[in-house]
MARSEBA-465438 format. One record per residue: x, y, z of N, C-alpha, C, CB in turn. Coordinates in Angstrom, 1 decimal. Each point is the difference from the previous one (the first is absolute). Glycine has a CB too. Layout:
     n.c1     n.c2     n.c3    ca.c1    ca.c2    ca.c3     c.c1     c.c2     c.c3    cb.c1    cb.c2    cb.c3
        X        Y        Z        X        Y        Z        X        Y        Z        X        Y        Z
...
This chain:
     n.c1     n.c2     n.c3    ca.c1    ca.c2    ca.c3     c.c1     c.c2     c.c3    cb.c1    cb.c2    cb.c3
     82.5    211.5    162.8     -0.6      1.3     -0.1      0.9      1.1      0.6     -2.3     -1.0      0.2
      2.4      2.1     -0.9      0.9      1.1      0.4     -0.6      0.8      1.1      1.1      0.1     -2.2
     -0.3      0.4      3.1     -0.4      0.9      1.0     -0.3      1.4     -0.6      1.3     -1.3      1.8
     -2.3      2.0     -1.2     -0.4      1.3     -0.5      1.2      1.0      0.0     -2.4     -0.4      0.8
      3.2      0.3      0.2      1.1      1.0      0.1      1.0     -0.3     -1.1     -0.3      0.3      2.5
      0.5     -1.6     -2.9      0.9     -0.4     -1.1     -0.5      0.6     -1.3      0.7     -2.1      1.2
     -2.0      2.0     -1.4     -0.6      0.5     -1.2      0.2      1.5     -0.1     -1.7     -1.8      0.0
      1.6      2.5      1.1      0.2      1.5      0.0      1.5      0.3     -0.3     -1.9      0.2      1.7
      2.8     -1.0     -1.1      1.4      0.3     -0.2      0.4     -0.2     -1.5      0.5     -0.7      2.4
     -1.1     -0.4     -3.0      0.3     -0.3     -1.4     -0.6      1.1     -0.9      0.0     -2.5      0.5
     -1.2      2.9     -0.2     -0.6      1.1     -0.8      0.8      1.3      0.2     -2.3     -1.1      0.2
      2.7      1.4      1.0      0.8      1.2      0.2      1.3      0.0     -0.8     -1.1      0.2      2.3
      1.8     -1.3     -2.3      1.2     -0.1     -0.7     -0.2      0.1     -1.5      0.9     -1.5      1.8
     -2.0      0.9     -2.3     -0.3      0.1     -1.4     -0.4      1.4     -0.4     -0.8     -2.3      0.1
      0.1      3.0      0.8     -0.3      1.4     -0.3      1.3      0.9      0.0     -2.3     -0.3      1.0
      3.2      0.0     -0.1      1.3      0.8      0.0      0.8     -0.3     -1.3      0.0     -0.1      2.5
      0.0     -1.2     -2.9      0.7     -0.3     -1.2     -0.6      0.7     -1.3      0.6     -2.2      1.1
     -1.9      2.2     -1.2     -0.7      0.6     -1.1      0.3      1.5      0.0     -1.8     -1.8      0.0
      1.7      2.4      1.2      0.3      1.5      0.1      1.4      0.3     -0.4     -1.7      0.2      1.9
      2.7     -1.0     -1.5      1.3      0.2     -0.4      0.2     -0.2     -1.5      0.8     -0.8      2.3
     -1.4     -0.2     -2.9      0.1     -0.2     -1.4     -0.7      1.2     -0.8      0.1     -2.5      0.4
     -1.2      3.0      0.1     -0.7      1.1     -0.6      0.9      1.2      0.1     -2.2     -1.0      0.6
      2.8      1.3      0.5      0.9      1.1      0.2      1.2     -0.1     -1.0     -0.7      0.3      2.4
      1.2     -1.5     -2.5      1.1     -0.2     -1.0     -0.4      0.3     -1.4      1.0     -1.7      1.6
     -2.2      1.3     -1.9     -0.5      0.2     -1.4     -0.2      1.5     -0.3     -1.2     -2.2      0.1
      0.8      2.9      0.9     -0.2      1.5     -0.1      1.3      0.7     -0.1     -2.2     -0.2      1.1
      3.2     -0.2     -0.3      1.3      0.8      0.1      0.9     -0.3     -1.2     -0.2      0.0      2.5
      0.5     -1.3     -2.8      1.0     -0.2     -1.1     -0.6     -0.9     -1.0      1.8      0.3      1.6
     -3.0     -0.7     -1.5     -0.8     -0.8     -1.0      0.7     -1.3     -0.3     -0.8      2.1     -1.0
      1.7     -2.6      1.9      0.7     -1.2     -0.1      1.0      0.0     -1.2     -2.0     -1.2      1.0
      3.1      0.6     -0.8      1.1      0.1     -1.0     -0.3     -0.9     -1.3      1.6      0.5      1.9
     -2.4     -1.5     -1.8     -0.3     -0.9     -1.1     -0.9      0.6     -1.0      0.4     -1.9      1.5
     -1.1      3.0     -1.2     -0.9      0.6     -0.9     -1.4     -0.3      0.3      1.7     -0.1     -1.7
     -2.0     -0.9      2.5     -1.3     -0.4      0.4      0.0     -0.3      1.5     -0.5     -1.0     -2.3
     -0.4      1.7      3.0     -0.1     -0.3      1.4     -1.5      0.0      0.3      2.2      1.2      0.5
     -2.7     -2.3      0.1     -1.4     -0.2      0.3     -0.9      0.2     -1.2      0.5      0.8      2.3
      0.1     -1.2     -3.5     -0.8      0.1     -1.2     -0.1      1.3     -0.6     -1.3     -1.8      0.8
      2.1      2.8     -0.3      0.0      1.4     -0.6      1.2      0.1     -0.9     -1.2      0.9      2.1
      1.0     -0.9     -3.4      1.2      0.1     -0.9      0.5      1.5      0.0     -0.9     -1.9     -1.4
      2.2      2.0      1.1      0.6      1.3     -0.1     -0.4      0.5     -1.4      1.9     -0.5      1.6
     -2.1      1.8     -1.7     -0.2      0.6     -1.3      1.3      0.5     -0.5     -2.3      0.7      0.6
      2.5     -0.7     -1.9      1.3      0.3     -0.6      0.5      1.4      0.4     -0.5     -1.5     -1.9
     -0.4      2.4      2.2      0.4      1.4      0.3      0.4      0.1      1.5     -1.5      0.9     -1.8
      1.2     -1.9      2.6      0.4      0.1      1.4      1.5     -0.2      0.2     -2.3     -0.8      0.6
      2.7      1.2      0.5      1.4     -0.1      0.3      0.3     -1.0      1.1      0.3      2.4     -0.7
      0.7     -3.3      0.5      0.4     -0.9      1.0      0.8      0.7      1.0      0.0     -1.9     -1.7
      0.1      1.3      2.9      0.7      0.6      1.1      1.5      0.1     -0.4     -1.6     -1.0      1.7
      2.1      2.2     -1.8      1.4      0.3     -0.3      0.5     -0.6     -1.3      0.3      0.0      2.4
     -1.2     -0.4     -3.3      0.5     -0.6     -1.2     -0.4      0.8     -1.3     -0.1     -2.2      1.2
     -0.5      3.3     -1.0     -0.4      0.8     -1.2     -1.3     -0.6     -0.6      2.4      0.6     -0.4
     -2.8      0.0     -0.7     -1.2     -0.5     -0.7      0.1     -1.5     -0.4     -0.5      2.4     -0.8
     -0.6     -3.1      0.8      0.0     -1.3     -0.4      0.0      0.0     -1.5     -1.2     -0.8      2.1
      2.2      0.2     -2.8      0.1     -0.1     -1.4     -0.8     -1.1     -0.6      2.2      1.1      0.1
     -2.6     -1.0     -1.3     -0.6     -1.1     -0.7      0.9     -1.1     -0.2     -1.5      1.6     -1.2
      1.1     -2.8      1.3      0.9     -1.2     -0.1      0.5     -0.1     -1.4     -1.2     -1.2      1.9
      2.4      0.7     -2.0      0.7     -0.2     -1.3     -0.5     -1.3     -0.6      2.0      1.4      0.7
     -2.0     -1.5     -2.0     -0.4     -1.2     -0.7      1.2     -1.0      0.1     -1.6      1.3     -1.6
      1.4     -2.4      2.3      1.2     -0.9      0.2      0.6     -0.6     -1.3     -1.1     -0.6      2.2
      0.2      0.4     -3.2      0.5     -0.6     -1.2      0.8      1.1     -0.8     -1.9     -1.5     -0.1
      1.5      2.7      0.1      0.7      1.1     -0.6      1.3      0.3      0.7     -2.1      1.0     -0.7
      2.1     -1.1      2.0      1.3      0.1      0.8      1.0     -1.0     -0.3     -1.3      1.0      1.8
      0.8     -2.3     -2.0      0.8     -1.1     -0.3      0.7      0.2     -1.4     -1.5     -1.5      1.4
      0.7      1.9     -2.3      0.5      0.3     -1.4      1.0      1.1      0.0     -2.2     -0.8     -0.9
      1.9      1.9      1.6      0.9      1.1      0.1      1.3     -0.4      0.7     -1.9      1.6      0.0
      1.9     -2.4      1.0      1.1     -0.5      0.7      0.9     -0.8     -0.9     -1.2      0.0      2.2
      0.6     -0.9     -3.0      0.7     -0.8     -1.0      0.7      0.9     -1.0     -1.7     -1.8      0.2
      1.0      2.8     -0.7      0.7      1.0     -1.0      1.2      0.7      0.7     -2.2      0.3     -1.2
      2.0      0.1      2.4      1.1      0.6      0.8      1.2     -0.9      0.1     -1.7      1.4      1.2
      1.4     -2.7     -0.8      1.1     -0.9      0.1      0.8     -0.3     -1.3     -1.3     -1.1      1.9
      0.5      1.1     -3.0      0.7     -0.2     -1.3      0.8      1.3     -0.3     -1.9     -1.5     -0.8
      1.4      2.6      1.1      0.7      1.3     -0.3      1.3      0.0      0.9     -2.1      1.2     -0.6
      2.0     -1.6      1.8      1.2     -0.1      0.9      1.0     -0.9     -0.6     -1.4      0.5      2.0
      1.0     -1.7     -2.5      0.9     -1.0     -0.6      0.7      0.6     -1.1     -1.5     -1.8      0.7
      0.8      2.5     -1.6      0.7      0.6     -1.2      0.9      1.1      0.4     -2.0     -0.7     -1.4
      1.6      1.4      2.4      0.8      1.2      0.5      1.4     -0.5      0.5     -2.1      1.3      0.6
      2.1     -2.4      0.1      1.2     -0.5      0.5      0.9     -0.8     -1.0     -1.2     -0.2      2.2
      0.6     -0.1     -3.3      0.7     -0.8     -1.1      1.0      0.9     -0.7     -2.0     -1.5     -0.3
      3.1      0.9      0.0      1.1      0.7     -0.7     -0.3     -0.1     -1.5      1.7     -0.5      1.9
     -1.4      1.6     -2.6     -0.1      0.0     -1.5      1.0     -0.9     -0.6     -1.0      2.3      0.0
      0.7     -2.8     -1.2      1.0     -0.9     -0.7      1.3      0.8     -0.3     -1.9     -1.3     -1.0
      3.0      0.7      1.1      1.3      0.7     -0.2      0.2      0.3     -1.5      0.9     -1.1      2.0
     -1.4      0.2     -2.9      0.2      0.2     -1.4     -0.7      1.2     -0.6      0.3     -2.4     -0.2
     -1.5      2.6      0.7     -0.9      1.1     -0.5     -0.6      0.8      1.2     -0.5     -1.3     -2.2
      1.4      1.9      2.9     -0.4      0.5      1.3     -1.0      1.1     -0.1      2.2     -0.5      0.8
     -2.1      1.4     -1.8     -0.9      1.2     -0.1     -1.4     -0.5     -0.4      1.9      1.5     -0.7
     -2.1     -2.3     -0.3     -1.3     -0.5     -0.4     -0.6     -0.9      1.1      0.7      0.2     -2.4
      0.1     -1.0      3.0     -0.4     -0.9      1.0     -0.6      0.8      1.2      1.7     -1.7     -0.7
     -1.0      2.8      1.1     -0.5      0.8      1.1     -1.3      0.7     -0.4      2.4      0.4      0.8
     -2.5      0.0     -2.0     -1.3      0.7     -0.5     -1.1     -1.0      0.1      1.3      1.5     -1.5
     -1.1     -2.8      1.1     -1.0     -1.0      0.0     -0.4     -0.3      1.4      0.8     -1.0     -2.1
      0.2      0.9      3.0     -0.4     -0.3      1.4     -0.8      1.2      0.6      2.1     -1.4      0.2
     -1.6      2.6     -0.4     -0.8      1.2      0.5     -1.4      0.0     -0.6      2.2      1.3      0.2
     -2.3     -1.6     -1.4     -1.4      0.0     -0.6     -0.9     -1.0      0.6      1.0      0.8     -2.2
     -0.5     -2.0      2.5     -0.7     -1.0      0.6     -0.5      0.4      1.4      1.2     -1.7     -1.3
     -0.2      2.3      2.1     -0.3      0.4      1.3     -1.1      1.1      0.0      2.4     -0.5      0.7
     -2.2      1.5     -1.6     -0.9      1.1     -0.1     -1.4     -0.5     -0.4      1.9      1.5     -0.7
     -2.0     -2.4     -0.2     -1.3     -0.6     -0.4     -0.7     -0.6      1.2      0.8     -0.4     -2.3
     -0.1     -0.4      3.1     -0.6     -0.7      1.2     -0.4      1.1      1.0      1.4     -2.0     -0.4
     -0.6      3.0      0.7     -0.4      1.0      1.0     -1.2      0.8     -0.5      2.4      0.1      0.8
     -2.4      0.3     -2.1     -1.2      0.7     -0.4     -1.2     -0.8      0.0      1.5      1.4     -1.4
     -1.4     -2.7      1.2     -1.2     -0.9      0.1     -0.6      0.1      1.4      1.0     -1.5     -1.8
     -0.1      1.5      2.8     -0.4      0.2      1.4     -0.7      1.3      0.2      1.9     -1.5      0.8
     -1.3      2.6     -1.3     -0.6      1.3      0.2     -1.4      0.1     -0.7      2.4      1.0      0.1
     -2.5     -1.6     -1.3     -1.2      0.1     -0.7     -1.1     -0.8      0.5      1.3      0.4     -2.0
     -1.0     -1.7      2.5     -1.0     -0.9      0.4     -0.4      0.1      1.5      0.7     -1.5     -1.8
      0.3      1.9      2.6     -0.2      0.0      1.5      0.7      1.3      0.6     -0.1     -2.6      0.0
     -0.5      3.7     -0.2      0.6      1.3      0.6      0.0      0.0      1.5     -0.8      1.1     -2.1
      0.1     -2.0      2.8      0.1      0.0      1.4      0.8     -1.1      0.6     -2.3      1.0      0.0
      3.2     -1.5     -0.9      0.9     -1.2      0.4      0.7      0.4      1.3      0.3     -0.7     -2.4
     -0.2     -0.3      3.3      0.7      0.2      1.3      1.4      0.3     -0.1     -1.7     -1.6      0.9
      2.4      1.3     -2.0      1.4      0.3     -0.1      0.3      1.0     -1.1      0.5     -2.3      0.8
     -1.4      3.2     -0.9      0.2      1.0     -1.1      1.2      0.9      0.2     -2.5      0.1     -0.2
      3.0      0.0      1.4      1.2      0.8      0.3      1.2     -0.7     -0.7     -0.9      0.8      2.2
      1.0     -2.1     -2.1      1.0     -0.7     -0.7     -0.1      0.1     -1.5      0.2     -1.6      1.9
     -1.4      1.6     -2.4     -0.2      0.1     -1.5      0.6      1.3     -0.4     -2.1     -1.4      0.1
      1.8      2.5      0.5      0.5      1.3     -0.3      1.5      0.1      0.1     -2.1      1.0      0.7
      2.6     -1.6      0.3      1.5     -0.1      0.2      0.7     -0.7     -1.1     -0.3      0.1      2.5
     -0.2     -1.3     -2.9      0.6     -0.7     -1.1     -0.2      0.7     -1.3     -0.5     -2.1      1.2
     -0.6      2.8     -1.4     -0.1      0.8     -1.3      1.0      1.1      0.0     -2.4     -0.5     -0.1
      2.6      1.1      1.2      1.1      1.1      0.1      1.4     -0.6     -0.3     -1.4      1.3      1.6
      1.6     -2.5     -1.0      1.4     -0.6     -0.2      0.1     -0.4     -1.5      0.0     -0.8      2.4
     -1.0      0.2     -3.0      0.1     -0.4     -1.4      0.2      1.2     -0.9     -1.5     -1.9      0.5
      0.8      2.9     -0.3      0.3      1.2     -0.8      1.3      0.6      0.2     -2.4      0.5      0.0
      2.9     -0.5      1.3      1.4      0.5      0.3      1.0     -0.9     -0.8     -0.8      0.8      2.3
      0.6     -2.1     -2.2      0.9     -0.9     -0.7      0.0      0.1     -1.5     -0.3     -1.6      1.9
     -0.8      2.0     -2.4     -0.2      0.3     -1.5      0.4      1.4     -0.4     -1.8     -1.7      0.0
      2.2      2.5      0.9      0.5      1.4     -0.3     -1.1      1.0     -0.2      1.8     -1.1     -1.1
     -3.0      0.8      1.6     -1.2      0.9     -0.1     -0.2      0.6      1.3     -1.1     -1.4     -1.8
      1.9      2.5      2.1      0.0      0.6      1.3     -1.3      0.7      0.4      2.5      0.2     -0.2
     -3.1      0.4     -0.8     -1.3      0.7      0.3     -1.1     -1.0      0.5      0.6      1.8     -1.7
     -0.7     -2.9      1.0     -1.0     -1.0      0.4      0.4     -0.6      1.3     -0.6     -0.5     -2.4
      1.8      0.3      2.6      0.5     -0.6      1.3     -0.4      0.9      1.1      1.9     -1.2     -1.2
     -1.6      2.5      1.1     -0.3      0.9      1.0     -1.5      0.1      0.3      2.1      1.3     -0.6
     -2.9     -1.4     -0.5     -1.5      0.1      0.1     -0.5     -1.1      1.0     -0.1      1.0     -2.4
      0.6     -2.3      2.1     -0.6     -1.1      0.8      0.7      0.0      1.4     -0.4     -1.3     -2.1
      1.6      1.7      2.3      0.6      0.1      1.3     -0.6      1.0      0.8      2.1     -0.8     -0.9
     -2.4      2.0      0.3     -0.7      1.1      0.8     -1.4     -0.5      0.4      1.3      1.7     -1.3
     -2.0     -2.4      0.4     -1.3     -0.5      0.3      0.0     -1.0      1.2     -0.6      0.3     -2.5
      1.6     -1.1      2.5      0.2     -0.9      1.1      0.2      0.8      1.3      1.0     -1.7     -1.5
     -0.1      2.7      1.5      0.3      0.7      1.2     -1.3      0.8      0.5      2.4      0.2     -0.7
     -3.1      0.3     -0.2     -1.2      0.8      0.3     -1.2     -0.9      0.5      0.7      1.7     -1.7
     -0.9     -2.8      1.0     -1.2     -0.8      0.4      0.2     -1.0      1.1     -0.7      0.3     -2.4
      2.0     -0.7      2.6      0.3     -1.0      1.0      1.1      0.4      0.9     -0.8     -1.8     -1.6
      0.6      2.9      2.4      1.2      0.5      0.8      0.5     -1.0      1.0     -1.0      2.3     -0.3
      0.2     -3.3      0.7      0.5     -0.9      1.0      0.6     -1.3     -0.6     -1.8      0.9      1.5
      1.9     -1.0     -2.8      0.5     -1.2     -0.7      1.5     -0.2      0.3     -1.8      0.3     -1.8
      2.2     -1.6      1.7      1.4     -0.3      0.2      0.8      0.4     -1.3     -0.7     -1.9      1.5
      0.0      2.2     -2.6      0.7      0.4     -1.2      0.2      1.5     -0.1     -1.0     -1.9     -1.1
      0.6      2.7      2.1      0.1      1.4     -0.1      1.5      0.5      0.1     -2.3      0.2      1.0
      3.0     -0.8     -0.1      1.4      0.3      0.2      0.9     -0.2     -1.2     -0.3     -0.6      2.4
      0.2     -0.6     -3.1      0.8     -0.2     -1.2     -0.6      0.9     -1.1      0.5     -2.4      0.7
     -1.8      2.7     -0.7     -0.5      0.8     -1.1      0.5      1.4      0.2     -2.1     -1.4     -0.1
      2.2      1.9      1.3      0.6      1.4      0.2      1.4      0.0     -0.4     -1.6      0.4      1.9
      2.4     -1.4     -1.6      1.4     -0.1     -0.4      0.1      0.1     -1.5      0.6     -1.3      2.0
     -1.5      0.5     -2.7      0.1      0.0     -1.5     -0.4      1.4     -0.5     -0.6     -2.5      0.0
     -0.4      3.1      0.6     -0.4      1.4     -0.5      1.1      1.0      0.2     -2.3     -0.5      0.6
      3.1      0.4      0.5      1.1      0.8      0.2      1.1     -0.2     -1.1     -0.4      0.0      2.5
      0.6     -1.3     -2.8      0.9     -0.3     -1.1     -0.4      0.5     -1.3      0.6     -2.1      1.3
     -1.9      2.0     -1.6     -0.5      0.6     -1.3      0.1      1.5      0.0     -1.6     -1.9     -0.1
      1.4      2.5      1.2      0.2      1.5      0.0      1.4      0.4     -0.2     -2.0      0.1      1.6
      2.9     -0.9     -1.0      1.5      0.3     -0.1      0.4     -0.2     -1.5      0.4     -0.7      2.4
     -1.0     -0.4     -3.0      0.4     -0.2     -1.4     -0.6      1.1     -0.9      0.0     -2.5      0.4
     -1.2      3.0     -0.1     -0.6      1.1     -0.8      0.9      1.3      0.2     -2.3     -1.0      0.2
      2.8      1.3      1.0      0.8      1.1      0.2      1.3     -0.1     -0.8     -1.1      0.4      2.3
      1.7     -1.6     -2.3      1.2     -0.2     -0.7     -0.2      0.2     -1.5      0.8     -1.6      1.7
     -1.9      1.2     -2.2     -0.3      0.1     -1.5     -0.2      1.5     -0.3     -1.1     -2.2     -0.1
      0.5      3.0      1.0     -0.2      1.4     -0.2      1.4      0.8      0.0     -2.3     -0.2      1.0
      3.2     -0.3     -0.2      1.3      0.7      0.1      0.8     -0.3     -1.3      0.0     -0.2      2.5
     -0.1     -1.0     -3.1      0.8     -0.4     -1.1     -0.5      0.7     -1.3      0.5     -2.1      1.1
């Protein structure tokens, strides 16, 4: 049999623990999204993390990632030496199709910055400077913290310098 003072100490510790958990639930609503059975609403804000976004569809993310990997593979591939011009056009068309499939089916793809960068590079490689600049500018504007911003800005400067040379000639 437990002593009465032991029961009091256990109850007191339990009450402190519940009060602490309740205070935690009220202040930051717990990081996992559920604390003491209280789910976070999508409009609420996590502690220092901005608004809670809707979860991405894992199957759609997987499919988009596959398309991106295929596009990367074709981007790195060298065109055939015998028919370099047509081979490059076919490679660029394949890359473009894969990237636009990502944009059309999964506009919230986690690697959309890379999709825009590759589109800009494909159009640059194909001689379509206006389309290249469009996607590179979109990357710089929508994803300012991306690792692709620096090379995109360099490519935009190169495109601008090429346009100025064409105007002078």
